[in-house]
C-alpha positions in Angstrom: 0.0 0.0 0.0 1.3 3.4 -0.9 -0.2 6.9 -0.6 1.3 9.7 -2.8 0.5 13.4 -3.1 1.9 15.7 -5.8 1.9 19.0 -7.6 2.0 19.7 -11.3 3.3 23.0 -12.5 3.1 24.4 -16.0 6.0 26.4 -17.4 4.7 28.1 -20.6 2.5 26.1 -22.9 4.5 22.9 -23.4 6.6 22.2 -20.3 5.2 20.5 -17.2 7.0 19.8 -13.9 5.6 17.1 -11.6 6.8 16.9 -8.0 5.5 14.1 -5.7 6.1 12.3 -2.5 4.5 9.5 -0.5 4.6 7.0 2.3 3.6 3.4 2.4 4.2 -0.1 3.8 5.0 -3.4 2.1 4.8 -7.0 3.2 7.9 -9.0 2.2 8.5 -12.7 2.3 12.1 -13.8 2.1 13.1 -17.4 1.5 16.4 -18.6 0.1 17.6 -21.9 -1.4 21.0 -22.9 -2.7 22.9 -19.8 -1.4 26.3 -19.6 -2.9 28.1 -16.8 -1.1 29.5 -16.1 2.3 27.4 -13.9 4.6 30.5 -11.9 5.7 31.1 -10.6 2.2 27.8 -8.9 1.9 26.7 -8.1 5.4 29.6 -6.5 7.3 29.0 -3.8 9.9 29.8 -1.0 7.5 27.5 -2.3 4.7 24.7 -3.2 7.1 23.7 0.4 7.4 23.4 0.8 3.6 21.4 -2.4 3.1 19.2 -1.9 6.2 19.3 -5.8 6.5 15.9 -6.2 4.8 17.1 -9.1 2.8 19.4 -10.7 5.4 16.9 -12.9 7.3 14.3 -15.3 6.0 10.6 -14.9 6.9 7.8 -12.4 6.6 8.1 -8.8 7.7 6.4 -5.5 7.1 8.7 -2.6 6.0 8.1 1.1 5.4 8.5 2.8 2.0 9.2 6.5 1.2 8.9 7.9 -2.2 10.1 11.3 -3.6 10.1 12.2 -7.2 10.5 14.9 -9.8 9.5 14.6 -13.5 9.7 16.9 -16.5 7.2 16.5 -19.2 6.4 18.1 -22.6 2.9 18.6 -24.1 2.9 17.1 -27.5 -0.8 17.4 -28.4 -3.2 20.0 -27.0 -7.0 19.9 -27.5 
């Protein structure tokens, strides 16, 4: 589930700027078979902060999501 809110700004007649953000949650199920790497190579203390350890352990969990975005668009056809 994800809820987003945004703003669309027009710059002239053909350029649009779309700014948006949102919050959400996701249900994730991690299960692994035939793992072919050593855990120490990928999950050290330094790297643990970057990976947030979401993929490290098996099982079900609920995790938060944050979305921020910016798009530039051009009007090709106008009614």
